[in-house]
C-alpha positions as CSV (number, residue, x, y, z in Angstrom):
1,M,-4.1,-13.1,-16.8
2,G,-2.0,-11.7,-14.0
3,Y,1.8,-10.5,-13.3
4,R,2.9,-10.5,-17.0
5,T,6.8,-8.9,-17.5
6,S,9.4,-10.7,-19.5
7,Q,11.1,-11.5,-16.4
8,S,8.3,-13.4,-15.0
9,R,7.8,-15.5,-17.8
10,S,11.5,-16.5,-18.4
11,T,11.1,-19.5,-16.7
12,P,8.0,-21.6,-14.9
13,E,9.6,-21.1,-11.5
14,K,9.6,-17.4,-11.8
15,W,6.2,-17.6,-13.4
16,R,4.7,-19.3,-10.6
17,A,6.5,-17.1,-7.8
18,S,5.3,-13.7,-9.5
19,Q,2.0,-15.0,-9.8
20,K,2.2,-15.7,-6.1
21,W,3.2,-13.0,-5.1
22,F,1.1,-10.4,-7.1
23,Y,-2.2,-12.0,-5.9
24,Q,-1.3,-11.7,-2.2
25,W,0.3,-8.5,-2.3
26,A,-2.9,-7.3,-4.5
27,I,-5.6,-9.1,-2.4
28,S,-3.7,-7.3,0.5
29,C,-4.1,-4.0,-0.6
30,Q,-7.8,-4.4,-1.5
31,A,-8.5,-5.4,1.8
32,I,-6.4,-2.4,3.1
33,L,-8.5,-0.2,1.4
34,V,-11.9,-1.6,2.0
35,I,-11.0,-1.4,6.2
36,I,-9.8,2.0,5.5
37,D,-12.8,3.0,3.1
38,L,-14.7,1.6,5.9
39,F,-14.3,4.0,8.5
40,M,-13.1,7.1,6.1
41,P,-14.6,7.2,2.8
42,L,-12.2,8.1,0.0
43,S,-13.3,9.5,-3.2
44,I,-13.2,7.1,-6.4
45,G,-9.4,9.3,-7.3
46,V,-8.1,9.0,-4.2
47,N,-8.6,5.2,-4.2
48,A,-7.2,4.4,-7.7
49,V,-4.0,6.7,-6.7
50,I,-3.5,4.3,-4.3
51,L,-3.6,1.4,-6.7
52,I,-1.3,2.8,-9.1
53,V,1.0,3.8,-6.4
54,Y,1.0,0.0,-4.9
55,L,1.0,-1.6,-7.9
56,L,4.2,0.2,-8.9
57,I,5.9,-0.3,-5.4
58,M,4.5,-4.1,-5.9
59,S,6.3,-4.5,-9.4
60,F,9.2,-2.7,-8.4
61,F,9.9,-5.2,-5.6
62,I,8.2,-8.4,-7.6
63,E,10.8,-7.7,-9.9
64,H,13.9,-7.7,-7.8
65,H,13.0,-10.7,-6.1
66,L,12.8,-12.4,-10.0
67,R,16.0,-10.7,-10.7
68,E,17.5,-12.5,-7.4
69,M,16.0,-15.9,-8.4
70,R,18.6,-18.5,-10.3
71,S,17.5,-18.6,-14.1
């Protein structure tokens, strides 16, 4: 479960870091979507598109940070 890529599973240090970043950013995104939906309800499709785009951006940044970490 969680953020699983070959890069994130390469060392225990990278695994812990990737899980921490993934869950922090995923919870933040969901909280923002809930707040937006309270004031301006969005359709399920719009919410899904926002989540997919957010996951792609988040994955890019996590992978970038993992590559910068020492192996």
